[in-house]
N, C-alpha and C positions, 0 to 999 in steps of 0.2 A: 646473713652474708657468704655470699655465691664464692664458690671454689674453683681451682679451677678447671674441675670439670664441667663442672653447670655452664661456665660461660662458653666452653667449647657445644655444651648441646644445645645452646640459643642460637648461639653460633652455625650450626650445622643443618640446624630447622629452619632459622631466616635464611640462609641459601636455599635450600631446595626449597624454601615457599618462593623465592621472586624465583625458581627455574622454573613453577607454572603455571607465575605470571606472565612469566618470556613462554610459552609456551601457547596459550592462550589466544595471545597478540598472532602465534603464526596458522591460528583457523582461516583454512580458504576453502578454493574448490577443490582440492584437497583432498579434501578429511570428507565431504561430498560424494565425489569420484571412487572414493577410495571401497564406502560407503555400497556404492551400485555397485562398484566391481564384484564384490563379497557377496553381496544378497541376490545379485545371478547367476551366481557359479554354481554352473548344474553336480562337479562334486566339494571335494573340501577345498576349506582352507590349511592349507599348506602354510606351519612358520617356523620359520627355520633362523638362527642365530649362536653366533661364535663367544665365549668365553662366557661373562658377564650379558651379557644382551639374548643368549641361547637362555640361561635361567628364567632371566623375562619373561623370553620369551616363550618357555613350558608352562608361565601362571598366564598368561595372555590366553594359552591356546585351553587349555584349564577349564579356564572363561566360556571362554567362546560356543565352546564343546558343550558346559551344563544350562549357559545359554540357549539355544534355540542353533548354535549355526556351521556344524558340522568342521571340526575339526584337530591337528594333532600335529604335535614336534617333529621335525625333523634335522638330525644334528648333522652339520653341512662335511665335516668333517667321514664320517658313517654316510651321508647323501657319496660321498668323492669313493666311494667303496662301494658300488653297490648298492645306497637301500635310496636312492633316487630309481630303483624298481619301483618303491611306492607310489609314487608320483605317476600317475596318468591325466591325459588329453581330462581337461575337465573344469580341471583344479586351480585352482590360485595361488599363487608363492606370495605370502611378504616376509620380506628378507628383513631382521635385523642386524645392523653397523653404526655404531655409534660416528664414526671414519666415511665409512662408504666405501675402503678401501681393507677389508677382510678379505685374503686371500684367499681360502678355505670359502666364501663364497660367491667370491670373481667368477672360481673356475668352474662354479655349477652353471654360470649364466651363460656360457651361451645352450647346454644344454633347455634350459628354462626360456630361452627363444626356442629353438627347435623344438620344440612339443608347444608355441608358441600358448602357454601360459601368461594370463596376463600375471605378471606384476609389480609386485607395491613392495613399496620402500620406506624405510622410516630411520634417516639418520638425522645431524643435530646439523647440517646443510647439506646446500644440492654443490657439492664441490666434488663428489668421491666419484669415484666410479658405478660405485653400485647405484645412486640414486639419480647422473644419470641416463644410464638402462632400462629406469623403470619406468612404468607407463606409467606410476602414480606414484609420487616422491614427495612421503608425507616427511615433514623438518620438525624439528626440536624450539630451535629458535639458538637468542646468544645467548648463553650464561655460565659461569664458574663452576668448575665442582668445588662440591664439602670438601675435598681430601685439597691438603692447603700445601700439597706438592703440586692437583690437580693432575694425578695419574690415576687414583684409583677408583670407574668409573662410582659414583656418588648421583650427585643431582642429574647427573644424564640417566641413568637406571628408571629415578622418581620419575622424571617427566615420562617412556617408554612405556611404564607399568598403565599410566595416568590417559597416554593418548590410546596403546590396551584398551582399557576399561573405558572410553568413551566411546573408539568401536564398537565394544560389542555390547556396549547399553541403548547405543544406534542402532547396533542393528536389530536387540532384543526389540526394539516398540518398533521396529518399520515388519516386525515377522508375528508381531499382535500376540508375541510368548507371556504367558501366563503363568500366574501360580502353579497350576498344575500340571504346568509345560515341568514347572522348573523340578516338580518332583518324581517324574518318571526317570532321571537320569541322577535324582536321589534319595534310592527306596530304602538305602536302609539308613540315611541319618532319622536323628531327630527329626527332621525339617519335611525329611518322606515319610513319615509317619502318620506325621499330623495335619498333610496333606492329603493323602491318599486312602487314607484309614474311615471309610462311614461303620456307623454307627452300627451296620447288620453282620459288619468281616467281626463284630467285636462282643453281641448284646445274647444275650441268652434264649432260648427262644425252643417251640416244643414242649416234650416233653417235662423242662429242663423251666422252663414256666413258670410260676408259682402262680395259681390263682385256681380262686372259690368264689361257690355260687352265693347273693347276695343270702341267700336265706339262712346259708350255716353259720353255727357259733360260734362262736370266740374263738373257744377254744380247742375245734379243732378247727380254726383257721390257723393257730397256734399253731401247732403240729407242723400246717401245710409248710406255714414259715422258718421252722425247723428244720422240716425235711428239707427245701432247698434250699437256705441255705445264702438266702440273700439278700436278707433286712429288714422286708416285705412282702408282700401279698398284694397279685392285684385282687379286685373284686369285682367280676363281670354283675350288674344287678338291672338286668330287662338289656332288651334289645342291644348296644350298643353305648351303655350307660355303665361306664367305669368311677370302681373308691379306687381305694386304699389305702389299704392296715402297715405299719410298720409297728415291729419289734420292741422302738420307741413308746407306742403309741399304747401298747399291750399293758408296757409300763407303769404308765400314766394311771391309767384302768383300776389296775390291781391298787393303787393308792388311795382310789375314791370306789374300792369295796365291788367292785363293778360286775353287773351279773354276768357272769362266763357264759354261761347256758343263749345268751340275747344270741338277737344274728347281729353279722356282723354289718349287715345294712345299715346296723341303725347307728353304727361307732367310725361308722369309716369315714376316711376324706373323698369327700363328692368333687372336687376338682382338680383331682389328680396332673402333677405335671408331666408334660409326654412330649414327645419327640417321633421322628421320623426315621425310618432306615436308610434313607438317604442320607443326611446331614452327614457331615463331617464329625469324625468323635471327638473332632477339638472343638466342634462348637457344641455341642452335648457339655462339656465338660463345662465349658461357659458358664450356661443356662443352670447348671449345678451350684456353678458358686453361685450364681445370682440370686434364685433361687434359696441355696444354703439347705440341699440334696444330697440325699447320696444312688438316689436310681430313678432312676424316669421311668417313665412308660413311653414303649414303642406301639404309636399308633400307622397304622400303614388306611393311610384315609379316616376312615370308623374300626378297620379293624383290626383286633388286637396281637400283635405277630410277636414280640418278647420286653423282655427289662433290659433296659443297661445298666448296671452297677459302678461305684466311679472305682472299686479293686476291678475292676474290669477293664475299664482305661487305664489306674495304673503298672496292670499288667502290663500289657499292653505297649509300654510308657509311650502314652499321651498324660505332656503333665506342663 
């Protein structure tokens, strides 16, 4: 049985969904013009807005900046007291005001015009001063706020956020922005690590690589496995012919009373799972999961260059 809170929840969600349908109906040439203005911008996209519109503007600026459009937010109140100096010729201004009559923004309009900066507005309709003076006027459409008094910005901020997302994604696609580009602005996050980290960044190489010749005895190979502590060793048996033996393989050999003085080439796995140094670490992890192994031999062409272990991936934060 629904209580009063769930009834309010459903009403608010329904009203805000309806605002997005109304927003969808407003898509016109203005959206295309706005995208082109920003795409052709030689400077930065400056986003401004007061109150809740400003909070949404900050989010839009952050989304733009992380998807290939240089952008930052300027508070209109601070802009009127010196921060306008952050805006220079070549920039484009995106101003957000539901009514289009925000005093803090309107006081900036003469300066924006004097600097000859393209002005894009986001307002509910075209009646306010901001929309009338904008070079490109984007509107949200006619809908009610989810606030029962029609006072608190609710549906309007949702619609503005979605419109900002639509601009950012349209520009992203127009620029040919790729996941590698996204990673460059997110190096500290888990996503950035996945996209930026190659196998060569974390593999063991040089003297850290466990490797023995094919005629090495099984017992001596065990010493190499123990010393390098990767749970395996690469076996080089002839030119560009590689095998692998893991500590698990050693344990299984002991259960069948294997002669440990025999050459390792006689018991090694002859088809090791490999990767390359330029492979993304996250892709190497997928290979490990699919093949159910904890180490990969790293080959550059036919040349052994290292070993990648699961623990190295875990320590690097790749999961």
